[in-house]
C-alpha positions, 0 to 999 in steps of 0.5 A: 241534609238527611234524606230517607227514601221509602221503597217496597224493595230496590229495583235495579234501574234505580240503583244508579240514581240512588248512588248519585244521590248518596255521593252528592256532597252534604247528603246523608242518603238512606233507602228504607226498604219495606220488604226484602223481596217484592213477589211481583218483581223478577229480580233479587237484589241484596240490599246490604251490598250497595254503595248507599245506606239501606235499612230494612224496616219490614213490618206487616206484608200481606200479598193478595196476589202477585200484583196486589200487596199490603205493606205496613212498616211498623218500625217506621213509627220509631225509626223516623223520630230516632233518625229525624230525616230532613226529607222523606221521599215516598215511592208510591201510595201505601200505608207505610208512605202515608205514615 
């Protein structure tokens, strides 16, 4: 089963969960990251050096202030049909997750 998780960025407390999902037999797990660094998050995590697959799908990122942002990951328009995940998990209510 191919699973994609759409995330604004990677939070350190989610890394163990993502690693366990990716290690499960029969699971092809990818975390699609909408932006490399979310300004309201204090951590900086290198998405390229994880024990699970990651894919940067950044598009339009506008920040109203440190707590409000608008993200629209245009590359999802062609990445999802190309990779055809069986399941897409969205973390939050954004333009990208509505897509």
